[in-house]
C-alpha positions in Angstrom: 92.7 83.6 124.4 93.4 82.5 121.0 95.1 79.5 120.6 98.1 79.1 118.0 96.8 75.6 116.6 93.8 77.2 115.3 95.5 79.3 112.8 97.1 78.0 109.9 100.3 79.2 108.6 99.7 78.3 104.8 96.8 80.5 105.2 98.8 82.7 106.1 101.2 83.0 103.4 98.8 83.1 100.6 95.9 85.5 102.6 95.2 88.0 104.8 94.3 86.3 108.3 92.1 88.3 109.9 90.3 87.6 113.2 88.6 89.1 116.9 89.1 87.5 120.1 86.9 89.0 123.1 87.1 92.6 122.5 90.1 92.5 120.3 91.0 92.1 116.6 93.5 91.6 114.8 94.9 90.6 111.5 98.1 88.4 110.2 99.6 89.7 107.5 102.8 87.9 105.4 105.2 90.6 103.8 108.7 90.7 102.5 111.0 92.9 104.9 114.1 93.3 102.8 116.2 96.2 103.2 117.1 98.8 100.1 120.7 97.9 99.6 119.7 93.9 100.2 116.9 94.4 97.6 119.6 95.9 95.5 122.2 93.2 95.6 119.8 90.7 94.5 118.8 92.6 91.6 122.3 93.1 90.8 122.7 89.3 91.3 119.9 88.5 88.9 121.7 90.9 86.6 125.1 89.8 86.0 123.1 86.1 86.0 121.4 87.6 82.6 117.6 86.9 84.7 114.9 88.4 85.5 114.9 89.7 89.0 111.8 88.9 91.2 111.7 89.5 94.7 111.7 86.8 97.5 108.6 85.5 99.4 107.7 86.9 102.5 109.9 86.6 105.5 107.6 87.8 108.5 104.4 88.1 109.6 103.5 91.8 110.5 100.6 91.5 113.2 97.9 94.5 114.0 95.6 94.6 117.2 92.7 97.1 117.4 90.1 97.6 120.0 86.7 96.5 118.5 83.9 96.8 117.0 85.7 98.6 113.2 87.6 96.7 110.9 91.3 97.4 109.9 90.1 99.9 107.4 87.7 101.6 109.5 90.0 101.8 112.8 91.8 105.1 113.2 95.8 104.5 113.0 96.1 105.4 116.3 94.6 102.5 117.3 96.4 100.1 115.4 99.5 97.9 116.9 101.3 96.4 115.1 104.6 94.0 115.4 106.8 91.6 113.1 107.5 88.0 114.0 109.3 85.2 111.7 107.5 83.8 109.1 107.5 80.3 110.6 105.7 77.9 113.3 107.9 79.3 115.9 107.0 83.0 114.6 103.7 82.2 114.6 103.3 81.1 118.0 105.4 84.1 118.9 102.8 85.9 117.4 99.5 84.6 118.8 101.4 85.4 122.4 101.8 88.8 122.0 98.4 89.3 120.9 96.8 87.4 124.0 99.9 89.5 126.3 98.8 92.5 124.4 94.6 91.6 125.0 95.8 91.0 128.9 98.1 94.1 129.1 95.1 96.5 128.1 91.7 95.0 129.1 89.9 98.4 129.3 91.2 99.0 125.9 90.2 95.5 124.7 86.8 94.5 127.0 84.1 92.8 125.3 
């Protein structure tokens, strides 16, 4: 079982956070989830203010899980399950709870 206290949100904000726990592998990535309309609105606002458009900072933790033994890049896409969470301490806790629940829901898939 993964303990959310051992995972740093500041680390996730800067780098991909890979890990594993007795049969399950996971990756936490900080990503920007924004609609095309919202992005265009922000671009228009920057242009109207005479500023250069800079994309917003990431706002989401994208968490992916898959069975061992392969790395993320070597695992078949159909074996990877992903879900998004807010890029906050609460979101990090929800992400870890989800990883633990995924492992518990399918022990055969994630056996060590």
